[in-house]
C-alpha positions as MATLAB code, in Angstrom:
seq = 'XXXXXXXXXXXXXXXXXXXXXXXXXXXXXXXXXXXXXXXXXXXXXXXXXXXXXXXXXXXXXXXXXXXXXXXXXXXXXXXXXXXXXXXXXXXXXXXXXXXXXXXXXXXXXXXXXXXXXXXXXXXXXXXXXXXXXXXXXXXXXXXXXXXXXXXXXXXXXXXXXXXXXXXXXXXXXXXXXXXXXXXXXXXXXXXXXXXXXXXXXXXXXXXXXXXXXXXXXXXXXXXXXXXXXXXXXXXXXXXXXXXXXXXXXXXXXXXXXXXXXXXXXXXXXXXXXXXXXXXXXXXXXXXXXXXXXXXXXXXXXXXXXXXXXXXXXXXXXXXXXXXXXXXXXXXXXXXXXXXXXXXXXXXXXXXXXXXXXXX';
ca = [
     -33.988    0.019  -37.839;
     -31.867    2.860  -35.845;
     -28.133    2.145  -34.435;
     -27.403    1.636  -30.858;
     -25.611    5.297  -29.829;
     -22.150    5.552  -29.038;
     -20.872    4.663  -25.408;
     -19.163    7.861  -23.688;
     -16.013    8.417  -21.586;
     -17.522    7.339  -18.355;
     -18.991    4.123  -19.646;
     -16.038    2.566  -21.240;
     -14.458    3.239  -18.028;
     -16.882    1.562  -15.740;
     -16.905   -1.150  -17.997;
     -13.159   -1.611  -17.753;
     -13.431   -1.920  -14.294;
     -14.188   -5.221  -14.332;
     -10.756   -6.400  -16.208;
      -9.072   -7.734  -13.588;
      -5.059   -7.869  -13.356;
      -4.041  -10.742  -14.185;
      -3.738  -13.155  -10.977;
      -4.676  -10.548   -8.766;
      -8.456   -9.009   -7.486;
      -7.631   -5.707   -8.248;
      -9.011   -3.964  -11.421;
      -6.704   -1.912  -14.340;
      -8.649    1.216  -13.188;
      -7.765    1.185   -9.768;
      -4.639    0.072  -10.308;
      -3.632    3.457  -13.029;
      -3.291    1.597  -15.927;
      -5.493    3.122  -17.861;
      -3.943    5.985  -19.820;
      -6.537    7.106  -22.235;
     -10.029    6.139  -23.635;
     -10.938    7.616  -27.313;
     -14.750    7.018  -28.713;
     -15.186    7.890  -32.516;
     -18.401    6.342  -33.480;
     -18.665    2.673  -33.165;
     -14.587    2.267  -32.515;
     -13.188    2.616  -29.046;
      -9.325    3.269  -28.626;
      -8.088    2.617  -25.000;
      -4.975    3.309  -24.039;
      -3.099    1.443  -21.336;
       0.458    1.156  -19.566;
       1.253   -1.607  -18.027;
       4.446   -2.581  -15.961;
       5.214   -6.028  -15.214;
       7.967   -8.899  -15.893;
       5.811  -11.172  -16.832;
       5.313  -11.085  -20.990;
       1.918  -13.048  -20.801;
       0.282  -10.097  -18.956;
       0.136   -7.508  -21.124;
      -1.355   -9.804  -23.894;
      -4.146  -11.265  -21.261;
      -5.079   -7.489  -19.980;
      -5.620   -6.881  -24.131;
      -7.341   -9.418  -24.576;
      -9.838   -9.321  -21.486;
     -10.193   -5.242  -22.540;
     -11.451   -5.937  -26.209;
     -13.550   -8.663  -25.272;
     -15.322   -6.420  -22.456;
     -15.479   -3.220  -24.151;
     -17.082   -5.107  -27.140;
     -19.873   -6.132  -24.797;
     -20.823   -2.235  -24.949;
     -24.149   -1.582  -27.261;
     -22.425    0.866  -30.240;
     -19.413   -0.686  -30.276;
     -18.107   -2.319  -33.414;
     -14.112   -2.618  -32.796;
     -11.744   -1.844  -30.012;
      -8.162   -0.843  -30.652;
      -5.904   -1.360  -27.701;
      -2.802    0.554  -27.389;
      -0.744   -1.211  -25.125;
       2.566    0.390  -23.596;
       4.502   -2.600  -21.509;
       7.402   -1.465  -19.585;
       9.406   -3.793  -17.757;
      10.926   -2.698  -14.239;
      14.246   -1.304  -14.545;
      17.321   -3.154  -13.256;
      20.891   -2.611  -13.157;
      22.681   -4.015  -16.083;
      25.967   -5.318  -15.514;
      29.004   -3.967  -16.348;
      30.766   -4.079  -19.877;
      32.537   -7.007  -20.161;
      32.270   -8.244  -16.725;
      30.231  -11.062  -15.007;
      27.624   -9.593  -13.258;
      28.864  -10.188   -9.171;
      26.311  -12.812   -7.507;
      24.260  -11.155   -4.885;
      21.530  -12.309   -2.864;
      18.077  -11.938   -3.795;
      16.078   -8.985   -1.208;
      13.409  -10.629    1.314;
      13.526  -14.095   -0.657;
      11.061  -15.790    1.619;
       8.624  -12.984    1.530;
       5.809  -13.290   -0.969;
       4.056  -10.185   -0.882;
       5.547   -6.362    0.021;
       2.991   -3.996    1.203;
       4.194   -0.200    1.922;
       1.748    1.789    4.419;
       2.720    5.489    3.113;
       1.694    9.241    4.119;
       3.306   12.061    2.505;
       2.505   14.114    5.330;
       3.813   13.241    9.162;
       1.066   13.334   11.921;
      -1.741   11.022    9.903;
      -1.294    8.070   12.607;
       0.336    6.012    9.993;
       2.415    3.909   12.102;
      -0.950    3.140   13.887;
      -2.762    2.175   10.786;
       0.661    0.028   10.065;
       0.403   -1.969   13.218;
      -3.523   -2.381   12.841;
      -3.086   -3.828    9.467;
      -0.128   -6.129   10.305;
      -1.926   -7.276   13.603;
      -5.489   -8.071   11.754;
      -3.624   -9.796    8.350;
      -1.653  -12.289   11.692;
      -5.340  -12.661   13.095;
      -6.665  -13.750    9.303;
      -3.822  -16.533    9.618;
      -1.301  -15.341    7.522;
       2.519  -15.338    8.007;
       3.235  -11.618    8.731;
       6.222   -9.293    9.637;
       6.380   -5.252   10.207;
       9.265   -3.011    9.224;
       9.410    0.489   10.268;
      11.448    2.456    7.810;
      11.131    5.916    9.836;
      14.904    5.744   10.399;
      14.172    9.219   12.445;
      11.412    9.042   14.344;
      10.628    5.233   14.939;
       7.213    4.613   16.497;
       6.854    0.698   16.097;
       8.103   -0.425   19.470;
       5.955    2.329   21.546;
       2.849    1.135   19.767;
       3.473   -2.827   19.586;
       5.254   -2.076   23.189;
       8.174   -4.583   21.805;
      11.954   -3.272   22.813;
      15.665   -5.102   23.165;
      18.264   -5.580   20.981;
      17.607   -8.212   18.588;
      19.843  -11.394   18.364;
      22.139  -11.918   15.115;
      22.654  -15.760   14.227;
      24.938  -16.539   11.135;
      25.316  -13.005   10.534;
      21.901  -12.162    9.965;
      19.296  -10.403   12.364;
      16.810  -11.791   14.029;
      13.206   -9.823   14.173;
      11.695   -9.522   17.432;
       8.622  -11.377   17.679;
       4.889  -10.103   19.194;
       2.669  -13.239   19.312;
       3.842  -14.295   16.234;
       4.058  -11.236   14.434;
       7.920  -10.202   13.496;
       9.230   -6.691   14.024;
      12.210   -5.003   13.198;
      12.659   -1.296   13.344;
      15.825    1.458   14.129;
      14.446    1.579   17.422;
      15.524   -1.481   18.194;
      18.725   -0.576   17.347;
      19.790    2.531   18.892;
      19.262    4.378   22.493;
      15.506    5.807   21.926;
      17.146    9.177   23.438;
      19.822    9.407   20.875;
      18.592   11.963   17.998;
      19.002   10.273   14.600;
      20.920   12.861   12.867;
      21.922   11.187    9.506;
      22.080   11.613    6.060;
      20.601   10.809    2.916;
      23.088    8.037    2.241;
      23.258    6.656    5.528;
      19.735    6.441    5.659;
      19.744    4.349    2.395;
      22.600    2.044    4.109;
      20.520    1.387    6.906;
      17.645    0.446    4.587;
      19.496   -1.966    2.560;
      21.021   -3.419    5.945;
      17.210   -4.059    6.596;
      16.472   -5.463    3.665;
      19.305   -7.748    3.390;
      20.855   -8.558    6.783;
      17.206   -9.383    8.440;
      16.356  -12.860    8.389;
      12.465  -12.529    7.688;
      12.159  -16.362    6.747;
       9.149  -17.534    5.233;
       6.031  -15.037    5.520;
       3.364  -14.275    3.644;
       3.393  -10.884    3.592;
       5.382   -7.815    4.845;
       4.199   -4.454    5.942;
       6.430   -1.841    5.590;
       5.883    1.806    7.663;
       7.526    3.947    5.405;
       9.026    7.647    6.821;
       6.906   10.666    6.025;
       7.241   12.203    2.514;
       7.511   11.648   -1.198;
      11.377   12.236   -1.334;
      14.342   10.325   -2.229;
      14.223    8.432    0.720;
      10.599    6.801    0.118;
      11.565    6.695   -3.844;
      14.830    4.447   -2.988;
      13.351    2.290   -0.419;
      10.199    1.570   -2.999;
      12.195    0.594   -5.445;
      14.661   -1.291   -3.951;
      11.612   -3.524   -2.313;
       9.935   -4.126   -5.746;
       6.268   -3.377   -4.013;
       3.321   -5.499   -4.276;
       0.884   -2.346   -3.077;
       1.058    0.795   -1.425;
      -1.540    2.002    1.145;
      -1.978    5.759    1.662;
      -3.315    6.841    5.129;
      -4.397   10.546    5.474;
      -6.901   12.857    7.928;
      -9.581   14.139    5.979;
      -8.284   17.914    5.976;
      -7.873   19.511    2.740;
      -4.170   19.538    3.771;
      -3.426   16.201    4.519;
      -5.097   15.264    1.121;
      -3.281   17.427   -0.951;
       0.229   15.638    0.589;
      -1.680   11.992    0.198;
      -2.021   13.191   -3.451;
       1.417   13.562   -4.078;
       2.030   10.048   -2.415;
      -0.462    8.691   -4.995;
       1.501   10.318   -7.779;
       4.667    9.353   -6.204;
       3.894    5.326   -6.044;
       2.149    5.653   -9.668;
       5.142    6.810  -10.928;
       7.115    3.750  -10.174;
       4.530    1.794  -11.438;
       3.609    0.621   -7.520;
      -0.340   -0.316   -7.372;
      -2.556    1.809   -5.166;
      -4.773   -0.536   -2.938;
      -6.355    2.383   -1.225;
      -6.712    5.633    0.934;
      -7.132    5.031    4.542;
      -8.929    7.995    6.350;
      -7.758    8.211   10.037;
      -9.083   10.177   12.520;
     -12.396   10.677   10.612;
     -14.360   11.558   13.594;
     -15.173   11.782   17.383;
     -18.199   10.546   19.143;
     -18.843   11.726   22.185;
     -19.230    8.868   24.749;
     -21.428   10.709   26.812;
     -23.927   12.618   24.226;
     -23.512   10.150   20.669;
     -23.135   13.492   19.081;
     -19.787   12.888   16.572;
     -17.598   16.197   15.581;
     -15.676   15.895   12.909;
     -12.366   17.677   13.863;
     -10.607   17.319   10.794;
     -13.688   17.887    8.232;
     -15.547   15.254    6.689;
     -15.883   13.398    3.715;
     -12.477   14.314    2.119;
     -10.470   11.288    1.533;
     -13.525    9.288   -0.152;
     -13.684   12.380   -2.215;
     -10.261   12.189   -2.877;
     -10.117    8.617   -3.386;
     -13.117    8.833   -6.141;
     -10.895   11.354   -8.138;
      -7.947    9.443   -7.697;
      -9.901    6.162   -9.108;
      -8.573    3.946   -5.799;
     -10.635    2.461   -3.394;
     -11.338    4.094    0.248;
     -10.292    1.287    2.499;
     -11.337    2.578    5.848;
     -12.640    5.316    7.754;
     -11.091    5.154   11.259;
     -12.766    6.815   13.902;
     -10.670    9.243   16.248;
     -10.868    6.786   19.423;
      -9.037    8.387   22.742;
      -8.873    4.620   23.977;
      -6.708    3.840   20.652;
      -4.505    6.420   21.155;
      -3.868    5.442   24.930;
      -3.433    1.739   24.077;
      -0.969    2.374   20.885;
       0.924    4.716   23.602;
       0.861    1.812   25.781;
       2.282   -0.904   23.338;
      -1.393   -2.808   23.256;
      -3.441   -0.998   19.623;
      -5.028   -4.392   19.353;
      -6.709   -4.123   22.955;
      -8.563   -0.899   22.338;
      -9.457   -2.389   18.708;
     -11.215   -5.739   20.333;
     -12.447   -3.802   23.339;
     -14.774   -1.410   20.487;
     -16.681   -2.791   17.975;
     -16.725    0.121   15.619;
     -12.943    0.374   15.539;
     -13.175   -3.699   15.432;
     -15.402   -3.811   12.485;
     -13.173   -0.582   10.643;
     -10.146   -2.379   10.749;
     -11.404   -5.970    9.907;
     -13.349   -4.405    6.450;
      -9.710   -2.680    6.043;
      -7.372   -6.208    6.386;
     -10.300   -7.801    4.335;
     -10.540   -5.338    1.162;
      -6.064   -5.028    1.402;
      -6.348   -9.252    1.236;
      -8.785   -9.345   -1.590;
      -6.695   -6.701   -3.466;
      -3.672   -8.500   -3.586;
      -4.888  -12.130   -3.722;
      -4.236  -13.161   -0.038;
      -6.767  -15.640    1.309;
      -8.122  -15.159    4.903;
      -7.213  -18.420    6.908;
      -8.385  -17.730   10.454;
];
């Protein structure tokens, strides 16, 4: 009787896609936890790197990996090389009791960043649309605009005015149940923001610590474009549960998107997926679709990076106009294609972080 042939690298990787991160619906491959696979006849070695504060998680993943890989034909034994790191936290000073400090965002269950390593790709419109669709699902949602230099959420959401302060806490503005905070609410729209790095970090800290978000299921965080110190500092302070990367199909934008994925993976932030914005323009008169910024680039990049493609958002002039007018959902609801795309994006993000649709 001939022994079954050993599986190859790709077969093992495909099998590992069925292993979910405990308590989440995302698999360990798309989270970037698989760092290596070795197949030696009937022995398979899987190298994993897991970042979590829960000591039970690595053991559970190890059990699931062994169980799944052993189901492959030709596998007799599985060795799991588990590297477990805990998120960094600053130790207290020697011989001094740690100073009590109010936790950041104590009432917020999940924090999701919407990011782009390149400006001008429609990141804030995607962040606003995602927040509004999650609100439509029945969740309690907040949206914070961390783009200190060019805040656009006030314009996109059609909300302005100075927030109230109660009990030394800033009260977010409200738009139909969606809680909003932006530097654009706190400064004159015509005032240029000429701040150095430490000032940006201080403003971000204030947003995190001094805003009364109350109880939220999810806070959508519109990060400033780029992959510099400001983005890394904000991501570390917030302790993100996931990141959505926004890009156009253009090769130049995708190169920067790749940098964004690398930045978040370096900080052990799960990549929930890539959104391809300005995917194509369909002429309303003749029905012909023109791919102004290229075609299929984000899908190829998502496949190469082992992350999901969450959505392809077409270039629709009505959405641009509605965002400028402060009513993006008006355009989304009026266009069946936009409605389906934004709904699919929100559902996939919800599934990835374990949110149950309530609406």
